[in-house]
N, C-alpha and C positions, 0 to 999 in steps of 0.2 A: 609228482605233484603238478597240477595244472597251473599255468601262469595266466594272469588276466591280460587280455589284449589291450594295448594302450589306446586311449581315446584319440581318434583321428579327426575330431571336429572341435570347434570352439563353441562354448556355451553349455547350458545345463542339459539340453536335449539334442538329439541328432537333427540335422537340417530337415526342413519340410521338402525341399527340392534342391538338387544340385545341378539342375538343367542350365545349359548355357542360354544366354539371352536370345530371344527371337528377334527378327528384323524389326518388327513393329515396336518392340521395347527399346531397341537401339535408336530408332527414329524419335520415339517419345523422349528419350534422354537427351538427344541433340536439341530438340525443341525446348526442353527444360533449361539447358545450359544457355541457349540463346536468350530465353526470357529473363533469366537471372542476370545476364550481362546487360540487357536493356534496362533492367531495373536498378543497375548500379551496384550490384553486390560484390563485384570483384574490384580490388584496388589496382592501381597502375603499377608498373614495374618501378617507376620513380618513387612512389610512396612506399613500396615494399623495401627498397634499398634504404630509404630514409629511416624506416623502423629498425632495420638491422644496425645502422649507424648509431641510433639513439640507444639501443640496447648495449652496444659496445661501450659507449661513453658511460652509461649507467653502471655497468660492471666495474669500470675503472674507478668511478666515484665511490662505489661501495667498498672496494678493496682499500682505497685510501682511508675511508671512514674506519674500517676495522683496524687498520694500522695505527691511526691516531688514538683510538681507544686503548689499544695495546700499549702504546708508548706512554699514555697517561698513567698507566699502572707500573711505570718504572722499567719497562723492558727496552733494551737498546734498539735503535732504529733498524739495525741489520737483522736482528732476530724478529722484530715486530712484523716485518714484511712476510715472514713465513707463516703468520697466523692465517693468511689466506682470506677466504670469503668467496662466495659464488652466488650468482643469480640464476634463477630458473623461470621460464615462462609457463603459464598454464591457461586454462580457459579457452576461449575461442581462437586466440592467436596460436596457442600450442596445438590445438586440434586442426588448424589450417582452414578455418571457416570464418575468419574475421573479414570485415568489409571496410569500405571507406570510412575513415573517421572513428572507427571503433577503438576502444582502449586496449592496452596490453596489460593483462594480469601478470604481475611479476613477484616472485618470491626471493627474498634475500636471506641466505643461510650464513650464519656466523658461528664462531666457536663459543665455548661456554662462558668466557670472561666478558663477552659483549652482551650487555643487557638490553632489554626492550626499552628501558628508560633512556639509554644512550641513543637508540635508534630514533626515538621521537623527540629528542632534544638536539643532539649534535648532528645527526644525519639530516634532520629537518633544516637546521641552520645552514649546513653545507649546500643543500639543494637550493634553498631560498636565495643564497648569495650568487648563484649562477645566473647569468643573463638569459640563458635558454629556458629557464624554469619559470613558469607563471602559474597563477591560480592554485598555489599549494595550500592544502588543508590537511591537518592531522586529526584523524578520528581514532583516538587512542582507546576510547571506551566502547568500541563496537564489539560485536560477537567475534569477529576476526579483525583486530586492529589494523588500520591501513593509513598510508599516506597517499593522498590524491593530488595530482598535479599534471601540468602540461609540460612536456620536454620537447622543445622545438616544434610546438603545436601538435605533438602526439600525446594523447591522453594516457596516463600511467596510473595504475593502482598498485601500490607497493606494499607488500606484507612482509613480516619479519619472523624468523625462527632461529633459535640458538640450539646447537647440538651439544650433547654432553661429551665433547672432545676438545682437545687443545688447538687443533688446526682444522681448516676446511680446505682440502686440496681441490684443484681444478677438475680432477677425474672422479669426484664424489658422485655416487649413484644413490638416489633417494629410494630405490626399490627395496633396499634392505630394511626389514621391519625392526631390526635391532637398533637402528638409529633413533627410534622413538623412545627408547629407554631413558628414564630420568627427566623427561620433558613435562612441562605443565600443559594443561588442556589447550591453551591458546596457541602454543607452539605446535601441538599435534594437529590442531585444526588448520593452521597456516600451511604446514607441510602436506596435509591431506589434499589440498587443492591440486598441487602438482602431481602427487602420487596417483590420484584418481584419474587425471587426464592421461597420464602415461599408460595406466593400466587399460583404459578404454581403447587406446590405439593398439595396444598389444593384443586385445581380444577381438579385433575386427578383422575379418578375412580379406576384405578388399577395401583398402583405405580410400582409393579414388572414388569409388561408388559411394562409400560412406560420407565423404566430404560433400559431394554434390547433393546427396539426399538430405544431409543435415542442414546445409544452407537453405534448401527449399523449405524444410519443416520449420526452421527458426523464423524465416521471413513470414511464412503463413501464420505462425503463432503470434508474432508481433502485430501483423495486420489485423488479425482477428481478436486482438487484445486479451490473449491468454498466456502471455509470456511475462511472468512476474512471480518469483518465489515469495516475496514479502507480502503480496496480496492474496496468497493462497492458491496460485496456479503453479505451473512448472517453471523452474529456472533453467539456465543454460545446460548445466550438468545433467539434469533429469531428461531433457530432450535428447541430449547426446547418447545417454544410456539406452533410451527407447529405440532410437534409430540403429544403434549398434546391435541391439538384440534382434531386430528384424534382419539386419545384415547377416547375423549368425544363422538365421533360419533359411536364408536364401543366399548362400555364400558366393554364387557365381552370377547373380542377377545384375542387370544394369540399374543405374540409379533411378531411372524413371519407374521401373517396376518395383524397386524398393519403396519408393514414395507411395505408390498405389497400394501395395500390400500393407505398408505401415498404417495407413489410416483405417483400413478395414480390420486389421488385427487389433489395433488399439480400441476401436469402437466396440468390438466383441470381447475384449479382454474381461476375464472373470475376476474383477476386483472384489475383495482385497488380496487376491493372489499376487504375490510380489513379482516384480520384474527383476531378474538376476542375470548377470553376465557370466557368473561362475559361482561355485559353492562358497558360502560364507566361511571364512577361515578364522580360527583362533590364533592368538599371537602372544608375544612376550609381555604385554602390558596388563595391568589390572584395571582395564577400562571396559566400559560397556560396549558390547557389539550387538547390533540389531537382532532381536530374538522375540517374536510375538508369543512364544510359548512360555517365556519367563516374565517378560515385562508387559504389564497391562497397557502402558502408554504406546508401546509398539503395536500391540494388537488393535489399538484404536485407529491406527493409520488407515485412511480410506483408500488411497491409491499408492501403495508403497513401491518406490523405485529405489533400489539398494545400490549404494556405491560399491565398486568391486575391490577397492584397496582396503587393507586392514588399517584401522578398525572400521568395518562396514557400518554405514549409517543410512538412514532413510533420507533421501534428498527431497522428499515431498511430504514431510510431516505437517506442513502448513495447510494442506488441502482441507476445505470445509465441505459441508453438504452442498452449498450453493455452487462453489467453484467446481466441484466434481460434476455436477449436473451440466453446467455451462460447457466445461471441457468435453464431456461426452457428446453433447449436442454438436459441438464443433467438429469432433471426429467424424460423426455421421455425415454432416454436410460435406466435409472434405472428401470422404470416401466416395460419395455419390459423384462428385465432380471428377475425382481421379479416375473412377471407372469409365466415365464418358471420354476422358482424355485418352485412355489406353485403347479405346475402340475407334478413336478418330473423330468423335463428335463433340469434343470439348477442347478448350484452350487452357494452358497453364495459368494465364493471367487471371482467369476466373477464380482460381484458388486463392488469390491474394487480394480479393475485394476487401475494402476496409470494413471493419466491424460496424454494425448498425446500433451500437450500444445506446447512443443518445436519441434514437428514435424507436427503440424497442419497448420502452416502458412508459407508463403514464405518470409515474411518481418516482421521485429521486430524493436522496439525502445529499445535501451539499455540506462538505466539511472544509472549513477555511482556517488554515493556520497562518498567523500574521505576526510580523515583528517590525521593529524600527531599524534594525541593523541587518545588513546583508549576510554577515558571517553567522550571527545568531539565528537568522531565518533558515540557513542551510541546516543547522543542527536541529532546530525546533521542528521544521517541516519533515525532516528525516525521522525524527522520533514519532511524530504524529502518524506518518505513513506506516511505520513499523508496528503501530498499535491498531491500525484500521481493521486488520483481520479479527481482532478481538471484538470490535463493534459488529462486524458481520456475523460472528458466531452468536452474539447476544440477540441480534435481530432475527436470526433463524429460529429462536425460541418463542417469538411473538405469535400469538394466535392470529390466524387468517393471513399470515404472511408466508407465501410459498417459497420465495427466493429473495436473497439479498446479494446482488451482483456488483462487486466492486470493479471500478475501472482501474486499469493498471498504471495510469500516469496521472500526475498532478499538473495543474495549469498555473504557471507562475505569472505574477504581475507586479509591477512597481509603479507607484503613483505618489505625487506630491499633494499633501493635504494642508489646508490653510487654517483649520480650526478643529475643535474637538468633534463637532458634528460630522465633518468630512472624514475624520479618522475612524469614527464608529461606523459610518456608512461603508467605508472601504473594508473594514473588518467583516462586514456583512455582505461583501461582494458587490456593492454599489459604488462604483469608482467615479471620482471627479474627472473633468475633462483633462486631456494631456496638457502638461505645463513644462516650460523650459526652466531649468534651474536658475539661469541668469535673470529671469523675469521675477523671481520670488523674493520676498522679504524673509531671509533665512532665520531671522529671530523668532518668527512664528510658524514657518513652514516645517512640516515633518514628512520625511520619506517613509512610506509604508510598503513593506514587502509582503505579498500574500502568495500562498500556494493552496489551490482549491482541488479537493478530491470529490469524487462522486460515487454513490452507491445506487444502483437501480433497484427499485422495489417492485416485485411481482406479487400481486394479491391473489389469493386463492379464489377460484370461481365459486359463486354462491350456490348453495344447495338448492336446486329448483323446487324441492319439496318442503322448503322451510321459508317462512315469512318473517322469522325473527330478525331484528336489527343486529348489525355487527359493528364491533368497535375495534379499531386498530390502534393500540396504545403503544407508542414507541418511546415514551418518556423514560422508562427505566433503562433501556439500553443506552440511550443518548446521555442521560445523566451519569451513568456508570462510566461511560467512555470519557466524558469531560473530566470527571473526577480522577480517572486513571492517568490521563495525560498531564493534568495539572499537578499530579503528585511527583512528577519527574524532578529529580533533585536539582536540575539546572533551570527549571522553569522560573521566569522572572515576570511577575504580574504587572510590573510597570512598563514592560516593553514587548511582551508576547501576548497573543490572543488566540482563542480557539472558538469557533462558531460551528454549530451543527444545526442545520435548518432543512425542513422539508419543502419541496417545491414540485409543481407540476411541470410536465415536459415543455409546455408552451412558455414557461418562464426561464428556460435554460438560456444562459448568456451566449452571444454570438461566437465567442472564441472557442467553444467546444465543437463547432461545425467548420468543415472545410468550405472553401468558396463554392457556392452553388448548392450546398446542402441546406435543407430546411428542417426545422423541428417537426416532430410528428403532429399531424393535424388532429385536433380533438373534435369528436362528434358532439354536437349540441344536443342536449336532452330536452324534451318538451317539458314545460313547466306544469306542475300539477297543483291544483288548489287543495288537494287533500294532504299536502305535506306541511307539517309545522315548521320544517326547516328545509332549505334546498340542499341537495347533495353537494359534495365538495367541488365538483367540476362546474357547478352552476353559480358558485359564489362570485362576487364581483372581482374581476381580474385586475391585478396591479402589476406593475413592472416586475416586482419581486415579491410574491406573496408567499409567506412561510407560515404554516399553521403551528409550527413549533420551532423554537430556537433555544438551544443551550449555548450560552456565549459568555466569554470573558473579554471585555473591551480592552484595547491596548492604549487607551488614552492616558494611562498612568494615574488615574484618579481613584482606582480601586473599585470601579463599578462593574457589575455584570449586567448585561442587558438580556432580558429573557422575554420572549413572546410566547404566550401560551393561549391556545384556543381549545375550547371543548365544544364540539358541535354534535348535537343529537340528531340522528337521521333514522327515522323509523320506517320510512317507505321506500327509500332509494334502493335500486337494485345493486348499486355499487356500494362497497363497504365505506363507512365513514372513516376518514383519517382523523382519528381521535388521539390527540397527543398530550392530553392532560394526564396527571398521575393516577387519577381514579375515574371510574365511570361517572358521568354527570349524574348528580342526584344521589350519589352513594352516601353511606353513613358518615364517613369522615376521611380526611387525608391530613396527615400530620405535617405541620410547618414549624420550624424552629421558633421557639417563643421569642417575642419581641421584648418582653419584660421578664426579669428573673422570676421563675416560679409560675409563669403563666402557661397553661396547657392550651395549645392552639388547635382548634378543629374548624372544619369548614361548615358553613351553613348555606343552604341552597335558596335560590330565587329564580326569576326568569326575566329576560329582557323583553323589549317591546315586540320582538319578532317571535317570542315564545321559546327561545333557546334557553336551556337550563344554564344557570350561572352559579358557580361556587365562589364565595369570598371567605377568606380566612377570618375567623372571629378575632384573632389577634390583630390582623390588619385593621379590622373595623374598630376595635377598641383603641388601637394606637392612633389611627388616622381619622376616626370619625366619632370619637367619644364625646366631643363637644358639638357635634352636628345633629340637629334635630331630625335629619333624614335617616339617621341610623338608630334603630331601636336598641335598647339596653342589651338585649341578648345577641346583638350582632346580625340578626336576620332581617329580611325585608321581603315584601311582596309588591308587585306592581310593575310599571313599565320603566322605572328609573332606578339606577343603582344609588347607593348612598352618595351624598355630596362629596364625601372624602375621597371617593375613587371614581367620580364622574369625569375626571380629567386625568392627565398623567400624574402618577404619584410614585413615591418611593418609600421603602421601609428598610430598616436595618435587619439583616437576617444572618444566620450562622453559616454562610458559605454556600457554594453552588450545590453541594451534594444534598442539602436539605431543602432546596427549592421545590415546592409542591403546591403551587397555587394554580387553580384553574379559573379562567375567565372566558367570557363569551367573545365572539369575533368583534362585537361592537366596542369592547374596551380591552384591546389586546396588549397594551404596553404597560409594564410595571418596571420601574427602575429600582433594582435591588442593590443595596450597598453591602459589599463583602464584609465578612467578619474581620475584626481587627482594625477597621476604619471608623473614625468618629464621624457621625452625621454632621452636615453643615446646614444651618438653619436658613430659611428664606430663599432656598435655591429655586431657580426658575427652570422648569422643564416644559418644553413645547409651548412656551408662552404663558404658562400658568405657574403661580407660586405654590410650592408644595412644602410648607414649613413642617419640620418634624418637631 
């Protein structure tokens, strides 16, 4: 009986080439290492030793924690010490590709009698009491619960897992799949980080070449703003698996050649063909393993990169239509540069040019999360960030929108506000001048923390054979997103705010640009007498013009500030940014009734410039029923709106999800009182009295 020949290579397929590196590839690798050192990607020996000391102390602290929990259950001290406990590193530190100031992903493994609740209470208290530990935060409700802190100025992310065994010895090996038996999903996920990292290292033929290549690819991905799992791009593990796969295909290649071949292979990869380092394995658990033949959700993954450790999962399930396109374009750009480098006509530093995200698009969405407390802002901004991918996916469904490109980082700001107006301006990204705390009257001053995210909007080119006007309506995605984040069980309307507003590139704030960078110049379009309305780029420019805003103010008064513009553009070659809920002049758009039993519909008119204007009949009845300017049926014609809404007005409505009022650019502000709040009479808004 014939016996099968054992596989002599690592990976799913035989290598493409086992050739030794050519001299030019060795030179390119040396140049790459020099460039990476010049860019500060390698830490000093002193910092490396400091990390080792910190990990040693952390291991001792964790063993003491396990011992204390064991003794609390009545076990004698002499026996409690035998319970053990062990820490494992994973992520970039375990892979050997960490840089200066990077965090250490650390796993704490405890025996069965030590619970997660003990870890997030007692372990938290023990760490917080140590003088070397600062900035400690417990994120116990995360997908992978974690303690985040600085230990002697070294950032640490500490996750926890308990094994179904009475002790955890120092020689424990996490590679044994049977260790996963009897564990809950959070423990399996926590253990998987370390197991995946170790398996990647085991499946790489040349670890030194792998590490240099991975350092290069990670730096490139960060500079090109495509390094973020939460935003729908690839995270650290996904990039490591991709580089490891190319190393398997060229097991003897130098790091420079690995990088060059990496970009070309990934640009030409036949997605959704998965990237695998080995065959997917079955295991002892009744858990789901990635399988697109069985699970429709797995089949829907656009760029599947599969983790090698059991249970295998897709590390890139967050990828969207837009992020796939952006990533593919970046692969192509990098491949062209790398090809030039390998023939001696390019330099490695060209690969790491900063992303042109803030000059690439004409239009952007700005998402601002704000809070009054630093700790609550950390949680709130993190929650908003984790949901931005949902907004991107909803935007991808909008007609005439070709791409919704999220930026991978938020921009944080802290300011002191003296009154409600300044607080609301800060929540909308318009900050007061810097102030010193000692100069303030603390009885009225409020500190506002904001984190601002951006999504670039690429609009489809207009069909040259069509003269039909186009409408870009983003009200539904933005309203859905605001409602989704506000439904968070820890959302506090009195201290947290969320704003989504559209802006042109010329209105981007200076903090998004590095020194010397400039926003994209906008071409001026000639005015046409044939237009009833100017296109959006010809509208009067303001410091911060937003044609649409979904917002919840953080003033604590229960107000939501919403700016809605509907601009009809029938002649412009550029699509109109139409952010109202319905096309201007449409039959109806529903607004929550202002009075019980009142069915509210819109009626149409036009302003002095000919722009269509919709006003809710319910608003007219409530705010203009006693004004002669408003007919009984709530409609009007002519150059002026009803007196009731000719200035800033407000109405009580049934919450943000029901806001559906369209107004012209001439009358953009409506102050809407949230459901559950009683209106106050005689209030002054913008200098005018608006009694309800």
